C-alpha positions, 0 to 999 in steps of 0.5 A, a space after each residue: 424353411 418358409 413358414 406362415 406366421 399362422 401355425 398350430 394353435 397351442 395344445 391344451 397340455 403344458 408346453 415344453 421347450 426341449 424335444 425328447 423321446 417322450 415328447 409330443 410335437 407339432 411339426 411342419 415338414 417339407 420334402 424337396 426334390 428336382 425333376 428335369 424342368 423344375 424344383 419342387 417343395 411339398 409341405 405338410 404340417 403334422 399336428 400331433 406326433 409322438 416321438 416315442 411311438 411314431 416313425 420319424 426318420 432316425 436321421 431327423 430324430 437325432 438332430 431334434 432330440 435334446 434341442 429346443 422348440 424351433 429347431 430345424 432338422 434336414 437330411 437328403 435321402 438317396 432314391 429308395 431310402 425314404 420311400 420303397 425303391 422303384 421296381 421293374 414290375 411296377 410298370 406293366 403292359 395291360 390290354 386297353 380293355 382292362 381300363 374300366 371307362 364306365 366305372 363312374 356312373 353316367 360318365 365315360 373316362 378315357 385313359 390319357 397319357 401321363 394322367 393319374 387315375 384311382 386304381 379301381 379303374 383297373 381292378 383285377 390287374 395285379 390283384 387290385 381291388 375295385 375299391 382301391 383309391 390309390 393313384 396309378 399313372 397311365 404312361 402310354 396309350 394304345 391297344 396296350 396301356 403302359 401303366 406305372 404303379 410306383 410312387 411318383 417319387 420312388 426314383 427321386 433323391 429327396 431332402 426331408 426337413 422338419 421344424 418343431 413348432 410346439 412340444 408337450 409331454 406325451 402322457 398316456 396315449 390311448 391311440 395305438 396307431 403308429 404314424 410314419 412321418 415320411 409317408 405322411 409328407 409324401 402320400 396322396 400327391 407329391 410327385 404327381 405334378 411332373 411329367 412321366 419320363 419327360 413326355 408331356 402329359 396329355 392335358 389337351 384331349 377332349 374338351 378340357 376347357 369346357 365349362 358348366 356355365 358357358 355364358 360370358 364371364 362379364 355376366 357372371 361377375 356383374 355382382 361384386 363379391 367382397 368375400 375371401 375365397 380361402 381362409 386366413 391361414 391360407 391367405 397368410 401363406 400366399 402373402 408370405 410367398 409373394 413377399 419372398 418371390 415378387 419384387 417390390 422394386 418394380 411394378 406388379 401386375 395382379 392378374 384376375 384381381 379383386 378387392 384384395 391382392 394378398 400382397 404384404 403390407 409393406 408393398 409400395 403404394 401405387 405400384 400395383 396394377 389390377 386386372 379383373 372383371 368387376 370394377 366395384 371390387 377393383 375400386 375397393 382394392 387399396 393397393 391398386 394404383 391403376 385397374 383395368 376391367 377385362 375378360 381374359 377368356 374373351 380377349 387374352 391380349 393385355 393392353 399393357 406395354 412390353 416388359 413393364 412389370 417386374 412381377 405378375 401374380 395370380 391368386 386362386 383364379 388360374 382355374 377359370 382360364 379357357 385360353 391359358 396358353 394365350 394368357 401365359 404368352 401375354 404374361 411373358 410379354 409384359 414381364 421384364 427379362 428376369 421378372 417372375 410370374 407366381 400362380 397360387 391356387 387352392 381346392 375351392 372354386 366357383 363350379 359353374 365357371 371352372 374348366 372341366 379339366 380342373 375338376 377331373 385332376 388330382 390336386 397335385 396334377 393341377 400343379 402339373 397343368 399350370 407347370 405345363 402352361 409355363 413349359 408350353 410357352 417356352 419363355 420361362 426359366 427357373 420353374 418351381 412348384 410349392 405346396 403346403 397342406 395340413 395346417 390347422 384351420 383358424 378357430 374363427 373360420 366359418 368352417 372350423 366346426 367341420 374342417 380340421 385343416 386349413 385350405 391347402 395352397 399350391 403355387 407354381 412360378 417361373 421367370 421370364 427368360 
């Protein structure tokens, strides 16, 4: 199981080295599954679980109890075993008028095929209340809407794995809530990054690439910003991903680069080419052997040779592309056959410059959008998505007193065919 070095800080209770049924644990979990086009791994860090009270899949608990901290447990569940099985009544035909397009004040929302919306948009259907925020999917659009209410992973075989990072005696617990590990790992997003029955999701209707500030990007980025856009734990996750997925044996293109490339420290000096919008930021990046200043929204054509790079990385920037399909075609062109492109992002951005579509989507749908960029290009294989949520925010982070969790990281990658 891929982990960052930055996991939960030690609890105040005395640590134990063996997991038992009377143990509190901090546990990092992953659910892995496959769709028609890609493999998927979605991670979640549970900071505090009571093995004597909370619901942990028996198949995992049996593997963990009596074992030392650091033990990994894993089990593959048939569809319907970890989550409620998909039912025919979960897919409904409703009049298009049942979708409340004016639910959001001063904003009209049109239902689009394959997209997710809070259930409040169809309040009154199947006894759904107006305040229900659980997502549902619009499967098909017409005079009748076909809607899908089931969990997006309900029909998938799922492999759930967990590694215990810390354990300490349970003591007297005053919190009567009972957590379900399977629900914690799969709720609020996992599965939403895939198509519905292999039909392309409608990410293209309306003005998806419109931005609040339409001025040239070169003007916006005139001033250097020597700041980190995600916290140190999240940066560690990105660094670990690049260490695992990028190839240090060849050249790496850091697309939409800045003063930091988030590559491991062992990356060969001078083997990275950076392309960004601010020369001062790029000149301050110590790993770049070469850098180029270019606005990809004005000119997506890369002034680089065919097949030059073994890896292309893009960190917390894909959400600013207004011509993404042209850029992905260029990424494919400059990659050698078998070379990999890795796109990483979080849930923070510059509001004036992010595309409108990005702000409309659920966080896991954004992975679906980036996956669709790869699929629309048609020149990439071995597609995968990856996410990690719930790790504790670093104590020295400026938002530590307001946010308990680190910035989530989402990634999509593929190899040039």
